N, C-alpha and C positions, 0 to 999 in steps of 0.2 A: 313354427308359428304356435303361439299359445293361445288357448281359448280364455285365458284369464282377462277380464275387463276391469280397469281401474276407474275411479270416479275422475271425471274431466271437468276442468274449469273451462268456461267459454267466454269469448269476447264478442260483444254484438257489434257488427259492422254497419256503417251507415250505407243505404242503398241508393243514395242520389248521385252515386258515381259507381263505375265498375268495380266489383269486388274481387275479380279473379287473379289480380297481381298481389294480394294480401296473403295468399297461403300457396304452398306447393299442391299442384294437381297433376296427375299422371294422365297422359293422353297419347294417341297415336302419332307417328310423324310420317307424313307421305309426301310423294312428289307429284304434283299435279301437271299434266302437260296439255297445252293447247297450241294452236296455229295462229300466228300473227296474221294481220291483213296483208303483208307482203309475202306470206308463204313461209316464213321462218318459224321454227319451233320456239315455243316459251316453256320453261320449267319453273315451278314456284313451289316451295315447301308450304305445307299446310298442317296444323295440328287439331284444328276444330273439324275433325274428319271421321266418318264411321260408316258402317252399314245402316242404311235408312229403314230396312225392314227384314224380316226373316226371308223374304224373296230377294231377288236381284237387283236391289237398288243401293246406291252409295250417294252419301251427302256430305257436303262440307260447307263451311261459312267462309265468305269472302267479302271484301269491301267492294262495291259497285264501281268504284273509280279505277280499281286494279285491272291491268291488262288481261289477266286471267279471266275475269268476269266478261270483259268485253268480247274477248276473243271467243269463248264458249258460247255466248249468246249469238254471235255472228256466224258460227260454224255449226252450232248445234251438237258439239261432241267434246269429250275431254278424256284424257287417260289418267290412270292412278298407279303409282309404283310404291311399294313398301321397301325402302332401302334397308341395307344391312348396317350394323354397326361400323363395319370397314368403310361404308360410304359416307361418313359423317363429313369429309371434305367436299363430296359431290353435293351433298345437301346444302353446305354453306354456300358454295359457289352459286347454286340456284336461288339463294336468298339475296344475292348482290342486287344493288338498285340498278335502274336503267341509266344508260348514258344520256348526255343532253339531247341527242337526236331520237331517244325513245327506244333504242335498240338495248339488247341485253347480251353483250359480248361474252360474258362467262359462260353462257349456255353452249357456246361453240366448243368448249373443251369437254363437255359431258359426253360419255359413250353413249349414243342415241341409235335407236333402230326403228324402222317404220311399224306402226300399229298394223294389225291384221285385218280388222273390220271397220275401223272408223279413220277419218282423216286425222292422223296424229302421230306422236312418236312415243316410244318407250324408253326408259332409261335403263341400259344394260346392267345387270348385277343385282337388280331388285329381286327380292324373293317372291313378290306377287305382283302381277300386272293386271289391271282391269281396264277395259276399254268401254266407255259409257257414251250413250246418246243422251243428250239433255232431255229430261223429262218435265221438270218445272222449276221455277223459282219462287221461293218464298221471301218476300221483301218486307220492309218496315220492322226489322229486328234491330232497332235503334238505327245505327248507322251501317248496318251490316245486312246482308241477304244470305239465304241458305240455298245453295244449288243442290237438286236431287237429279241424279243421273240413273238411267236404266242400263244395266251391265249387259252388254251384247257379246262380249268375249272375256275370257279370264285365263290366264296363264300362271302356273304355280311352279317354282323350282322343284325338282324331283325329290331333293332331300327334304322338303318341307311337307310332302304330301302325306296324310294321315293314313296309316295301314292298320289292319288287324293284328299283325305280328310285332308292331313297334309301339311302345308306350309313348303317349304324347309328351310326357316329361322328357323322354330321351331325345325326342325331335327338336324341342326348344333348347335343351342342354347343349345339343351338337351344333345347332344353328340358332344362336341368340338373337333375340328380337331388339330393334331400336325403338325407343320410346322418347317422348318430349315431356319434361317436366317443368310445366309453366311456373314461374316465368323465366325463361332463358337458360334452361339445363337440359340434358339428356341423359338417359340412362340405358344400360344394357340389361336386359331380362334374360336370364338363362336357367334360373331355378323355379320351378312351379310345383304345385301340388293339387290334387283333385279337389274341386269344390264339393263340400259336404251337403249335397242336395237332401231335402227333407223328403221323406215317403210321400208320394203323391203329387210332388212338384210337377208342373207342366208349363212350358214356355208360352 
């Protein structure tokens, strides 16, 4: 990574329509799990998703017509999984549309296990699992809403745990992260460097 900055020419975008598909943007890629009214699990990939605080809150954006939103409002809970690059097919299957009867048969082929503290399921193989209780919904974000959940249980794959005797760069290099590059691409992140925090920086 070079510290050299070159002069950049910019193109101004109209803001009377969404701008996000006009340029690549890196984002997380997670699998959100909910329970359907008939008790069956539903899994859906989301990329507008992130911690909502330095405390234990997680947020993601969803459309209010989606089953994910309707399910979590009804049950008051959802789960989150961070899939590995090797789970790209699983993530694709979770994105499959519903059948004419409203069911999502592709979920049946995903390796699922019961959540520990909430009514929900976890996708086996994910590096991190979060179990969340619905905290609030922020609506009127255009056509979308933001769901904020309070994390009541978290499970991390042993090889991803930060320790004093292993450099963070080595952890990521040995267990690369899966990211979404909007619009419509994915990336594997395996090489990282320390951020050069300025003296006195505080979060």
